[in-house]
N, C-alpha and C positions, 0 to 999 in steps of 0.2 A: 741340391750342399750347401756347394761351395757360395753360393749366392747369399742364402740365411745364416752362414757362419763372418761371411762379411759385411752384411747388414748388421747382424749384433755386434760387429767389433764397430762397428762403425758406430752406432746407438749410444753400442756403450761411453764411446772415446767421447762422444760431446759432451758428455756430463762431464768433462774436465779442461774443454776446449777454452780458450780467453776470449777474449771478444766482448759479447754482448751478452752470452749465456755467464750463471753468478758459476754455476761447476760446485762440481763436490768438494770442500777446502783439506787442507791435507787435515788442521784437527780431526774433521769429521773419519777420513784414511786411519789415523792413528788409533782410535776405538773402538776399529775391528780386528779382529781375535790375528797373532804374525801368519801364520798359514794365508789367510783369506789376503791381509797387502801385501804376501807376496806374488797372489795369484795377482792380486792389481797388477803390480809391477809387470810379472810375465804377459800378459791381457796386453795392457796399454802397448807395453814394445811392443808385439805385435801387430797393435795396430796401427801405431807410428814409424816403424820402421819395415811393416812391409805393407803393413792395407793402406794405410795413408799416402807414404811418402818411401816407397819401396825402394830401398837402399843397400839390401843383404843380398846374399846368397840366393835367395829362396824367390826370387826370378832371372831371368839370364833371358838374352835376346841375342843370339848369334846369327852368322848369314851362310848358308851355305853351299857349294859349288859341286854340282852334279857330273861326273866326270862320264865322256862314252864309254865302256866298256872294251876293253880291247878285242875282244870277241869281234865285235857288233860293227868293227870298223876302226878308221882311225883315229886317234888319240886326240880327245878333244871335248872342249866346253857345250855340254848338254844343257845347261840351263844352273839359275840362280838361286835360294829361295831365302826367306829370314822367316826363321824358325824362333814360338818364342816359348820358354816355358815356366811351370811360375809352381809351384808347393802353395796349396793353400786347403785345411782341412783341419777343423780345430776334431779331435777327437771324441766319443759322446762321453768320456768321462770331462773333457775340456769343456763343454759343454753344460754337461751337469754343475761343474766347477763355476761357470761364469754367470750361472744362474743364483746360485747358496753366494756368491758373493753380489751379484745385485739386490737381492734379498734382503742380506746384514745393511748394507747401502739405506735401502729402500725405511727400514725401518729407524736408523742410526737420523735418516732424514726427519722422517716420520716426528720422529720423536722432538728433532730440532723444532718443527714449525711447530708443532705443539707449545711448545714453551714460547715459541716468538707471539703464535695465535694467545696465549695471556697475556706477552709485555703489551700487545696492542692493545686489545683489551681491555685492560687497566688503564692504560694512556683513551683512549676512546672512554673512555666512565669516568675522565678523571678531567675533562674538556662540558663546559658548559652544556648543557641538553640543547636550547635552545640556537648557539650554533652549531651543531652538527647539523639539526633540521631545516635551518638557512641556508645554509652550503649546498652549493652549486654541485650537482650531478657536472660527470666527468663525460667525455665525446662514449659514444658508445662502440664498442669494437666494431672491425667491418671491413674485415679483410679483402675485401670484392676492392674498397676503393683505398688499396696499400697497394705501391709503386716495388713490384718484385724483383723490380734492383737495386732499391735500397733496402740498407739493413735497418732495425727496428734501434731504439736507442738503448742503451745500458740504464737500467735500472739503477737509481743511487740510494 
């Protein structure tokens, strides 16, 4: 369950990441109902401060020193260890809220994509059709030919 919660939060967080991904915009978030905007802020904080960059009280590492019990011999240190503790689990209702938030955002993004497709179609239809037929096709997508260490370029 922990792995699924972490994976869900990381995947959700990537939709807002900077860099190559365009991400969900502030304007799109503002179109969500207030309750879902609050859930977004809560889940993003969990992802940012707990899952991706743990800097809060939900994760703690400590050194433990174990002593020989006096009834078992001379006072001495018997061993040391490092113990890590991490609280990570979203409740079933939290996961349901994450799903509700994701579904609402998908609807907003799909509506924006549909509007943009109409704009691009209108632009494409305004061009001389012969120009489009004569244009060279772009390179085929070949992920095997990509250098996995090189980030793709941001589309502008």
